[in-house]
RODO-2510 file (C-alpha; in nm, 4 decimals, decimal comma):
residues 494
     n   res          X          Y          Z
     1     m     2,5546     1,3817    -1,9597
     2     k     2,1989     1,3486    -1,8302
     3     k     2,2094     1,2949    -1,4794
     4     h     1,8621     1,3922    -1,3513
     5     i     1,5801     1,0941    -1,2863
     6     i     1,2337     1,1999    -1,2247
     7     f     1,0218     0,9456    -0,9992
     8     f     0,6430     0,9649    -0,9686
     9     n     0,4519     0,8304    -0,6839
    10     t     0,1558     0,7243    -0,9125
    11     p    -0,2181     0,7895    -0,7978
    12     l    -0,4867     0,5808    -0,7978
    13     k    -0,6582     0,8205    -1,0779
    14     w    -0,4801     1,0572    -1,3148
    15     p    -0,4877     1,3484    -1,4346
    16     p    -0,6994     1,5356    -1,1836
    17     a    -0,9614     1,8009    -1,2948
    18     e    -0,8060     2,0915    -1,4828
    19     s    -0,9582     2,3166    -1,1946
    20     i    -0,7595     2,1642    -0,9108
    21     g    -0,5629     2,4246    -0,7453
    22     s    -0,2189     2,4088    -0,5869
    23     t    -0,2064     2,3079    -0,2116
    24     h     0,0677     2,2248     0,0448
    25     v    -0,1602     2,0088     0,2615
    26     p    -0,1450     1,6306     0,1321
    27     l    -0,4825     1,4553     0,0562
    28     k    -0,6106     1,2252     0,3125
    29     l    -0,5279     0,8496     0,3351
    30     t    -0,1521     0,9505     0,2066
    31     h     0,2011     0,8958     0,3347
    32     m     0,5390     0,9862     0,2152
    33     p     0,6540     0,7312    -0,0689
    34     l     0,9411     0,5822     0,1409
    35     g     0,9914     0,3176    -0,1517
    36     l     1,0973     0,5921    -0,3711
    37     c     1,3051     0,7684    -0,1117
    38     c     1,5006     0,4272    -0,0967
    39     l     1,5559     0,4198    -0,4427
    40     s     1,6710     0,7820    -0,4659
    41     a     1,9389     0,7317    -0,1844
    42     e     2,1075     0,4726    -0,3751
    43     l     2,0925     0,6708    -0,7147
    44     k     2,2306     0,9702    -0,5380
    45     k     2,5053     0,7891    -0,3691
    46     q     2,6310     0,7016    -0,7423
    47     g     2,6130     1,0653    -0,8393
    48     f     2,2553     1,1025    -0,9974
    49     e     2,0135     1,3834    -0,9472
    50     v     1,6670     1,2604    -0,8286
    51     s     1,3535     1,4289    -0,7706
    52     v     1,0088     1,2638    -0,6547
    53     i     0,6794     1,4007    -0,7856
    54     d     0,4133     1,2410    -0,5432
    55     l     0,0972     1,2795    -0,7397
    56     w    -0,1105     1,0628    -0,4783
    57     a    -0,0502     1,3032    -0,2161
    58     f    -0,0379     1,6317    -0,4256
    59     p    -0,2174     1,6070    -0,7627
    60     l    -0,0871     1,7873    -1,0541
    61     t    -0,2256     1,8353    -1,3804
    62     k    -0,0752     1,7615    -1,7100
    63     a    -0,0090     2,1333    -1,7748
    64     k     0,1510     2,1679    -1,4383
    65     i     0,3834     1,8756    -1,4743
    66     y     0,4976     1,9884    -1,8186
    67     e     0,5393     2,3461    -1,6740
    68     e     0,7734     2,2046    -1,3899
    69     l     0,9825     1,9623    -1,5999
    70     k     1,0188     2,1374    -1,9468
    71     r     1,3500     2,2623    -1,8788
    72     t     1,4915     1,9557    -1,6934
    73     d     1,7368     1,7409    -1,8649
    74     i     1,5850     1,3973    -1,7948
    75     l     1,7682     1,0655    -1,8017
    76     f     1,4356     0,8827    -1,7246
    77     f     1,1381     0,8564    -1,5311
    78     g     1,0457     0,6155    -1,3067
    79     l     0,6786     0,5044    -1,1987
    80     n     0,5593     0,2885    -0,8826
    81     v     0,2990     0,0648    -1,0300
    82     a     0,0542    -0,1218    -0,7696
    83     s    -0,2241    -0,3119    -0,9106
    84     p    -0,5022    -0,0408    -0,8409
    85     t    -0,2966     0,2144    -1,0244
    86     v    -0,2039     0,0369    -1,3324
    87     p    -0,4783     0,2543    -1,5312
    88     a    -0,3480     0,5645    -1,3804
    89     a     0,0307     0,4476    -1,4729
    90     f    -0,0511     0,3917    -1,8235
    91     i    -0,2241     0,7274    -1,8963
    92     l     0,0736     0,9154    -1,6974
    93     a     0,3429     0,7309    -1,8907
    94     r     0,1532     0,7892    -2,2291
    95     f     0,1585     1,1780    -2,1428
    96     l     0,5572     1,1432    -2,0630
    97     k     0,6048     0,9703    -2,3720
    98     n     0,3982     1,2464    -2,5696
    99     y     0,6129     1,5231    -2,4540
   100     w     0,9420     1,3344    -2,3972
   101     p     0,9369     1,0830    -2,6861
   102     t     1,3162     0,9778    -2,6647
   103     t     1,3074     0,9371    -2,2805
   104     p     1,2934     0,5979    -2,1409
   105     v     1,0075     0,5354    -1,8827
   106     v     1,0811     0,2822    -1,6188
   107     a     0,7957     0,0691    -1,4058
   108     g     0,8673    -0,0902    -1,0942
   109     g     0,6713    -0,1809    -0,7781
   110     a     0,4326    -0,4485    -0,6736
   111     h     0,2394    -0,5096    -0,9885
   112     a     0,5532    -0,4773    -1,2088
   113     s     0,6878    -0,7196    -1,0110
   114     a     0,4195    -0,9951    -1,0147
   115     l     0,3340    -0,9211    -1,4103
   116     p     0,6153    -0,7485    -1,5661
   117     l     0,5470    -0,8872    -1,9137
   118     s     0,1945    -0,7098    -1,9169
   119     l     0,3437    -0,3988    -1,8960
   120     l     0,5970    -0,4419    -2,1979
   121     k     0,3694    -0,5212    -2,4779
   122     a     0,4264    -0,3555    -2,8144
   123     e     0,1672    -0,0620    -2,7527
   124     s     0,3057     0,0183    -2,3539
   125     p     0,4684     0,3299    -2,3053
   126     f     0,6848     0,1506    -2,0554
   127     d     1,0364     0,1048    -2,1787
   128     y     1,1724    -0,0925    -1,8747
   129     v     1,0401    -0,2933    -1,5678
   130     v     1,2244    -0,3340    -1,2411
   131     v     1,1442    -0,6513    -1,0767
   132     g     1,1803    -0,7217    -0,7032
   133     a     1,3585    -0,4777    -0,4793
   134     g     1,4637    -0,1858    -0,6827
   135     e     1,7763    -0,0308    -0,5433
   136     k     2,0340    -0,2509    -0,7392
   137     p     1,8490    -0,2865    -1,0423
   138     i     1,7683     0,0757    -1,0851
   139     t     2,1173     0,1948    -1,0037
   140     c     2,2778    -0,0601    -1,2738
   141     l     1,9983     0,0749    -1,5221
   142     a     2,0710     0,4417    -1,4679
   143     e     2,4621     0,3917    -1,5217
   144     e     2,3880     0,1827    -1,8526
   145     i     2,1329     0,4523    -1,9950
   146     a     2,3650     0,7608    -1,8816
   147     q     2,6494     0,5929    -2,0964
   148     g     2,4011     0,5137    -2,3768
   149     n     2,3678     0,1516    -2,3454
   150     l     1,9890     0,1019    -2,3914
   151     n     2,0432    -0,2875    -2,4622
   152     a     2,2207    -0,4084    -2,1520
   153     v     2,0940    -0,7301    -2,0004
   154     i     2,0655    -0,6182    -1,6230
   155     l     1,9543    -0,8300    -1,3422
   156     g     1,6152    -0,7643    -1,2276
   157     v     1,5315    -0,5586    -1,5300
   158     l     1,3192    -0,6318    -1,8379
   159     s     1,3096    -0,4066    -2,1608
   160     k     1,1249    -0,4337    -2,4930
   161     r     1,4482    -0,4662    -2,6440
   162     s     1,5367    -0,7971    -2,4407
   163     s     1,3026    -0,9988    -2,2133
   164     t     1,5723    -1,1712    -2,0400
   165     y     1,6242    -1,1190    -1,6795
   166     s     1,7113    -1,3230    -1,3548
   167     a     1,4685    -1,4396    -1,1134
   168     s     1,7363    -1,4298    -0,8476
   169     a     1,7244    -1,0504    -0,8529
   170     t     1,3774    -1,0579    -0,6847
   171     e     1,5653    -1,1354    -0,3643
   172     t     1,6093    -0,8558    -0,1368
   173     p     1,9454    -0,7208    -0,1217
   174     p     2,1235    -0,7209     0,2165
   175     i     1,9445    -0,4636     0,4285
   176     h     2,2733    -0,3588     0,5944
   177     d     2,4258    -0,2492     0,2428
   178     l     2,1366    -0,0028     0,1828
   179     e     2,1379     0,3890     0,2152
   180     k     1,8934     0,5289     0,4566
   181     p     1,5968     0,6666     0,2639
   182     d     1,6463     1,0157     0,1283
   183     l     1,3789     1,2004     0,2242
   184     s     1,5473     1,5243     0,0977
   185     v     1,4004     1,4312    -0,2473
   186     l     1,0515     1,5273    -0,1078
   187     n     0,9218     1,8720    -0,0040
   188     i     0,8720     1,7110     0,3689
   189     e     0,7579     2,0448     0,5355
   190     s     0,4366     1,9825     0,2889
   191     y     0,3942     1,6199     0,4434
   192     f     0,3999     1,7822     0,7992
   193     a     0,1328     1,9928     0,7224
   194     e    -0,0910     1,7105     0,7865
   195     r     0,1000     1,5499     1,0456
   196     k     0,4809     1,5929     1,1608
   197     e     0,5842     1,2265     1,1484
   198     i     0,8564     1,0613     0,9639
   199     p     0,8033     0,7015     0,8336
   200     l     1,0704     0,4059     0,9151
   201     f     1,1143     0,0517     0,8193
   202     s     1,2773    -0,1929     1,0855
   203     s     1,2759    -0,5101     0,8314
   204     r     1,1781    -0,6188     0,4775
   205     g     0,9635    -0,9073     0,4100
   206     c     0,7349    -1,1065     0,6190
   207     e     0,7442    -1,4789     0,7313
   208     f     0,3484    -1,5128     0,7264
   209     q     0,2649    -1,5890     0,3972
   210     c    -0,1039    -1,4768     0,3695
   211     g    -0,2913    -1,6014     0,0494
   212     y    -0,3600    -1,2299    -0,0332
   213     c    -0,0629    -1,0358     0,0630
   214     a     0,1753    -0,9454    -0,2369
   215     v     0,4774    -0,8149    -0,0246
   216     f     0,7162    -1,1232    -0,0936
   217     k     0,6737    -1,0372    -0,4797
   218     i     0,9200    -0,7491    -0,4074
   219     f     1,0934    -0,8614    -0,0955
   220     g     1,1242    -1,2301    -0,1195
   221     k     0,9858    -1,4466     0,1329
   222     k     1,2891    -1,4095     0,4044
   223     r     1,2351    -1,1435     0,6568
   224     q     1,5207    -0,9370     0,6915
   225     l     1,6340    -0,7024     0,9731
   226     k     1,7911    -0,3861     1,0376
   227     t     1,9987    -0,3638     1,3458
   228     t     1,8670    -0,1804     1,6467
   229     e     2,2006     0,0535     1,5945
   230     q     2,0946     0,1565     1,2317
   231     i     1,7443     0,2399     1,3350
   232     l     1,8260     0,4550     1,6362
   233     r     2,0898     0,6108     1,3979
   234     e     1,8323     0,6986     1,1416
   235     i     1,5919     0,8106     1,4084
   236     k     1,8653     1,0769     1,5665
   237     e     1,9760     1,2064     1,2029
   238     y     1,5963     1,2655     1,1050
   239     r     1,5309     1,4276     1,4565
   240     d     1,8353     1,6591     1,3965
   241     q     1,7514     1,7315     1,0515
   242     y     1,3786     1,7895     1,0697
   243     d     1,3172     1,8700     1,4225
   244     c     1,0630     1,5860     1,4586
   245     s     1,0066     1,3347     1,7238
   246     q     0,7316     1,1191     1,5755
   247     f     0,7789     0,8045     1,3918
   248     k     0,5955     0,5530     1,2206
   249     f     0,7165     0,1843     1,1327
   250     v     0,5470     0,1134     0,8004
   251     n     0,6876    -0,2625     0,7548
   252     e     0,4021    -0,5289     0,7743
   253     n     0,4881    -0,6518     1,1231
   254     v     0,7222    -0,5016     1,3412
   255     i     0,7436    -0,8300     1,5302
   256     g     0,8679    -1,1269     1,3590
   257     s     0,9509    -1,4458     1,4597
   258     d     1,2962    -1,3036     1,6365
   259     r     1,1374    -1,1773     1,9386
   260     n     1,4865    -1,0654     2,1104
   261     s     1,5177    -0,8247     1,8072
   262     f     1,1930    -0,6671     1,8679
   263     i     1,2665    -0,6144     2,2502
   264     e     1,6143    -0,4927     2,1822
   265     l     1,4373    -0,2139     1,9274
   266     v     1,1877    -0,1172     2,1668
   267     q     1,4409    -0,1004     2,4794
   268     g     1,6689     0,1052     2,2390
   269     l     1,3584     0,3609     2,1681
   270     g     1,3289     0,3762     2,5428
   271     s     1,6944     0,4482     2,5897
   272     l     1,7094     0,7624     2,3588
   273     r     1,8082     1,0858     2,5731
   274     r     1,5306     1,2837     2,3642
   275     p     1,2076     1,0771     2,3885
   276     v     1,0559     0,9799     2,0868
   277     r     0,6694     0,9138     2,0049
   278     w     0,6150     0,6010     1,7706
   279     r     0,3510     0,3775     1,5995
   280     c     0,3626     0,0673     1,4288
   281     q     0,1702    -0,2246     1,3006
   282     l     0,1977    -0,5757     1,4243
   283     r     0,0549    -0,9184     1,4502
   284     i    -0,1733    -0,8489     1,7816
   285     d    -0,1384    -1,2084     1,9060
   286     t     0,2416    -1,1967     1,8955
   287     l     0,2417    -0,9463     2,1993
   288     t     0,2845    -1,0443     2,5747
   289     p     0,1601    -0,8111     2,8459
   290     d     0,5388    -0,7555     2,9262
   291     d     0,5733    -0,6157     2,5690
   292     v     0,2954    -0,3843     2,5966
   293     m     0,4458    -0,2299     2,9281
   294     i     0,7942    -0,1724     2,7371
   295     m     0,6239    -0,0347     2,4300
   296     r     0,4230     0,2027     2,6384
   297     d     0,7539     0,3324     2,8391
   298     s     0,9497     0,3670     2,5168
   299     g     0,6928     0,5840     2,3588
   300     c     0,4334     0,3878     2,1567
   301     s     0,1282     0,5724     2,1079
   302     a    -0,0487     0,3887     1,8664
   303     v    -0,0901     0,0025     1,7187
   304     l    -0,2392    -0,0896     1,4085
   305     f    -0,3476    -0,4647     1,3731
   306     g    -0,5037    -0,6775     1,1238
   307     i    -0,7615    -0,9339     1,2493
   308     d    -0,8641    -0,9400     0,8813
   309     t    -1,1326    -1,2484     0,8887
   310     v    -1,2621    -1,4628     1,1745
   311     s    -1,4744    -1,7399     1,0050
   312     e    -1,3088    -2,0896     0,9779
   313     y    -1,3516    -2,1075     0,5908
   314     a    -1,2001    -1,7687     0,5222
   315     c    -0,9069    -1,8423     0,7748
   316     s    -0,8261    -2,1997     0,6022
   317     l    -0,8681    -2,0078     0,2454
   318     s    -0,6087    -1,7442     0,3210
   319     g    -0,3859    -1,9230     0,5508
   320     r    -0,4025    -1,6684     0,8248
   321     k    -0,5644    -1,7540     1,1479
   322     i    -0,5530    -1,5131     1,4883
   323     d    -0,5831    -1,6554     1,8250
   324     l    -0,8766    -1,4547     1,9035
   325     g    -0,8820    -1,4741     2,2840
   326     l    -0,5003    -1,3701     2,2876
   327     a    -0,5830    -1,0982     2,0580
   328     s    -0,8614    -0,9651     2,2789
   329     e    -0,6400    -0,9620     2,5873
   330     c    -0,3562    -0,8074     2,4079
   331     v    -0,5975    -0,5283     2,2830
   332     k    -0,7188    -0,4861     2,6906
   333     d    -0,3419    -0,4642     2,7609
   334     l    -0,2718    -0,1911     2,4931
   335     i    -0,5791     0,0129     2,6139
   336     r    -0,4906    -0,0004     2,9762
   337     n    -0,1687     0,1205     2,9108
   338     g    -0,2731     0,4206     2,7096
   339     v    -0,1980     0,2923     2,3609
   340     e    -0,4225     0,3879     2,0708
   341     t    -0,5371     0,0778     1,8821
   342     q    -0,6875     0,0323     1,5212
   343     a    -0,7998    -0,2893     1,3963
   344     v    -0,8561    -0,3811     1,0018
   345     l    -1,0960    -0,6403     0,8989
   346     i    -1,1658    -0,7752     0,5542
   347     i    -1,5195    -0,8690     0,3704
   348     g    -1,5444    -1,0231     0,0540
   349     f    -1,3803    -1,3561     0,0341
   350     p    -1,4592    -1,5911    -0,2490
   351     g    -1,7366    -1,8133    -0,1502
   352     e    -1,7789    -1,6346     0,1685
   353     s    -2,1369    -1,7165     0,3506
   354     p    -2,3592    -1,4592     0,5502
   355     r    -2,2358    -1,6837     0,8520
   356     d    -1,8828    -1,6132     0,7710
   357     v    -1,9433    -1,2579     0,7329
   358     s    -2,1399    -1,2088     1,0252
   359     e    -1,8690    -1,3779     1,2509
   360     t    -1,6177    -1,1399     1,1102
   361     i    -1,8299    -0,8344     1,1834
   362     a    -1,9383    -0,9753     1,5086
   363     y    -1,5900    -0,9724     1,6109
   364     a    -1,5274    -0,6311     1,5080
   365     v    -1,8270    -0,5317     1,7378
   366     h    -1,6436    -0,7272     2,0298
   367     l    -1,3509    -0,4930     1,9615
   368     k    -1,5430    -0,1787     1,9624
   369     k    -1,6908    -0,2782     2,3291
   370     l    -1,3292    -0,3443     2,4192
   371     g    -1,2567     0,0035     2,3497
   372     v    -1,0528    -0,0077     1,9927
   373     q    -1,0861     0,3399     1,8950
   374     e    -1,0857     0,2939     1,5167
   375     i    -1,2144    -0,0070     1,3086
   376     t    -1,1761    -0,0233     0,9467
   377     f    -1,3132    -0,2635     0,6851
   378     f    -1,1596    -0,3566     0,3549
   379     p    -1,2983    -0,5410     0,0575
   380     l    -1,0795    -0,8118    -0,0216
   381     m    -0,7911    -0,7060    -0,2825
   382     l    -0,6466    -0,9955    -0,4725
   383     f    -0,3291    -0,8821    -0,6079
   384     p    -0,1253    -1,0778    -0,8810
   385     g     0,1112    -1,3449    -0,7516
   386     t    -0,0385    -1,4072    -0,4574
   387     r    -0,1781    -1,7611    -0,3683
   388     l    -0,5365    -1,6428    -0,3638
   389     w    -0,5173    -1,4642    -0,7141
   390     q    -0,3667    -1,7759    -0,8619
   391     s    -0,7322    -1,9524    -0,8184
   392     f    -0,9597    -1,6487    -0,7935
   393     g    -0,7930    -1,3580    -0,9574
   394     p    -0,9704    -1,3833    -1,2611
   395     h    -1,3006    -1,3283    -1,0922
   396     m    -1,1988    -1,0793    -0,8814
   397     l    -1,1376    -0,7251    -0,9197
   398     f    -0,9059    -0,4939    -0,7425
   399     g    -0,9875    -0,2161    -0,4390
   400     s    -0,7590     0,0132    -0,2884
   401     l    -0,9193     0,2220    -0,0266
   402     p    -1,1761     0,1259     0,2501
   403     i    -1,5221     0,2869     0,2868
   404     s    -1,4787     0,5217     0,5861
   405     t    -1,7552     0,6056     0,8181
   406     e    -1,7532     0,9723     0,6801
   407     l    -1,8621     0,8269     0,3666
   408     l    -2,1621     0,6364     0,4563
   409     s    -2,3922     0,9189     0,4057
   410     m    -2,2832     0,9794     0,0785
   411     q    -2,2588     0,6255    -0,0875
   412     i    -2,5240     0,6362    -0,3414
   413     e    -2,5510     1,0236    -0,4101
   414     e    -2,1802     1,0261    -0,4965
   415     e    -1,9384     0,8260    -0,6972
   416     t    -1,6244     0,9455    -0,5137
   417     y    -1,5568     0,6233    -0,3398
   418     f    -1,6106     0,3977    -0,6280
   419     q    -1,3709     0,6076    -0,8438
   420     k    -1,1160     0,5475    -0,5675
   421     y    -1,1810     0,1813    -0,5651
   422     a    -0,9774     0,1717    -0,8563
   423     l    -1,1115    -0,1357    -1,0353
   424     i    -0,8746    -0,2823    -1,2963
   425     p    -1,0512    -0,1944    -1,6112
   426     e    -1,1488    -0,5705    -1,7733
   427     p    -1,4680    -0,6561    -1,8891
   428     i    -1,6638    -0,8006    -1,6003
   429     n    -2,0192    -0,9922    -1,6127
   430     q    -2,3559    -0,9278    -1,4521
   431     e    -2,2231    -1,1909    -1,1571
   432     d    -1,9269    -0,9882    -1,1067
   433     d    -2,1162    -0,7004    -1,0806
   434     e    -2,3884    -0,8334    -0,8286
   435     r    -2,0953    -0,9756    -0,5854
   436     i    -1,8944    -0,6540    -0,5849
   437     a    -2,2486    -0,4551    -0,5152
   438     k    -2,3349    -0,6762    -0,2363
   439     i    -2,0005    -0,6783    -0,0758
   440     m    -2,0273    -0,2927    -0,0678
   441     s    -2,3614    -0,3197     0,1020
   442     e    -2,2116    -0,5687     0,3520
   443     l    -1,9208    -0,3066     0,4051
   444     i    -2,1769    -0,0277     0,4887
   445     f    -2,3886    -0,2812     0,7271
   446     a    -2,0750    -0,3787     0,8942
   447     y    -1,9846     0,0055     0,9782
   448     r    -2,3613     0,0443     1,1082
   449     a    -2,3192    -0,2690     1,3174
   450     v    -2,0156    -0,1516     1,4808
   451     d    -2,1227     0,2086     1,5306
   452     c    -2,4712     0,0658     1,6852
   453     l    -2,2924    -0,2051     1,8660
   454     w    -2,5408    -0,4618     1,7208
   455     d    -2,5679    -0,8373     1,8159
   456     v    -2,4776    -0,9331     1,4633
   457     t    -2,5987    -1,2961     1,3290
   458     a    -2,6026    -1,4548     0,9844
   459     d    -3,0007    -1,3900     0,9747
   460     l    -2,8882    -1,0292     1,0285
   461     v    -2,6453    -1,0191     0,7401
   462     l    -2,9075    -1,1958     0,5062
   463     d    -3,1951    -0,9326     0,6020
   464     n    -2,9493    -0,6538     0,5126
   465     i    -2,9139    -0,8005     0,1522
   466     r    -3,2667    -0,8500     0,1236
   467     n    -3,3884    -0,4914     0,2574
   468     h    -3,1152    -0,3203     0,0578
   469     q    -3,1621    -0,4550    -0,2884
   470     q    -3,2258    -0,0959    -0,4179
   471     e    -2,9075     0,0059    -0,2808
   472     i    -2,7391    -0,3134    -0,4137
   473     q    -2,8777    -0,2391    -0,7507
   474     e    -2,7416     0,1253    -0,7313
   475     f    -2,3935     0,0124    -0,6438
   476     r    -2,4219    -0,2080    -0,9662
   477     r    -2,5070     0,0843    -1,1837
   478     i    -2,1875     0,2807    -1,0500
   479     i    -1,9651    -0,0066    -1,0668
   480     r    -2,0624    -0,0786    -1,4092
   481     k    -2,0239     0,2772    -1,5218
   482     i    -1,6655     0,3254    -1,3839
   483     c    -1,5619    -0,0123    -1,5212
   484     d    -1,7023     0,0626    -1,8491
   485     n    -1,5323     0,4171    -1,8656
   486     a    -1,1766     0,2617    -1,7335
   487     y    -1,2168    -0,0003    -1,9973
   488     a    -1,2669     0,2655    -2,2643
   489     e    -0,9270     0,4489    -2,1555
   490     i    -0,7073     0,1324    -2,1494
   491     s    -0,7388    -0,2590    -2,2094
   492     i    -0,4982    -0,4569    -1,9941
   493     k    -0,5216    -0,8398    -1,9842
   494     r    -0,3551    -1,0334    -1,7202
***
């Protein structure tokens, strides 16, 4: 009986150039595919063999994938599908179907959970789609496929043969019942070549229902916590296995409404006999000065926090509002205590005015003056299933990576960033071109303003738009070229 399952961490663009060489150093802005490691743990507990091929961090050509898998007796392929990776996922799935035509291909992840039927059209290379948290559905599906039952109705699974599934399966399974992520399915030493750090999650779900966040499409609207005992046990096991004392909590907000659990966790980290270093992302205005001191003493080395937007208009649109005064004080406390800080902000909300943009950039400049080490701007990304997507989705395109300061000098000359921007390949009109190009120009202006500590006003934002029309038109040309090329490869309608 076939027992081997192959998971792919789907990249933004695939296949890579045929000339790409082998590397043991992951590409920048990547991390271990922890979700696939969670699925692997549950499947291996049931006796299945699992391998994970991380095409995001370690690109492989078609020839290399075929050579690596041609002698493997494969039960099915699994691809994680986020909205920006849909085009690459279709291309990869079609490649797999070409060489393994009778082997099922399964899609899962945020986009699959939000728009499952879009991945099961007649011409689609996907045979099944897993909706919501995948551990239980994927295990049931594996058992049915292994027994040759390709028509089974499984909670949380859609197939071309049957569109029946239960919406209740999108709820997160009890976190205490799940195995810890199995990192052995990865070549973990390759990830350590970049940074010797292991990812952890202390919870699933988020009670802050921001209008542009799609986390609830996988994990539901309730936040589930691991116990401090569970987390500390995982840290001890990983440290013994991999000789690693640096960890990163990857859940959206390490602090939730249950502050006692957070304090217990931080104190538990500080009580370990062998000290650890750890970093996390959190909602900055939920911290207190006492929290910061406890975090520092327990080994917290860095905090990433999202301010996202500052203007009243964008805050009301997104349903997210940060107490900026409290946030500034928390930032000061973190910096005074030697904790590195990174702030994330968003530009490009529908209907956002130059004044709205200027307020967000001005606060970023303020954070830089306080001493925040890294400030990152993202274009707004509206993902299927989110509240804002319901209103504006048809007129918004997806993005994935931020513009980094290192890319500023090569924006016009190179198309690298826009290839990574991963626009969903749908026909867009001239108005869309203009809007996206303007946002790109505003993002570059935002970085310049932060680097130079400018006193940003709405008039300054307007002047930037007026004075950089040639730059904006060049952005439009590049955007149009990439959209046209992508649409020629694959047509996906919402």
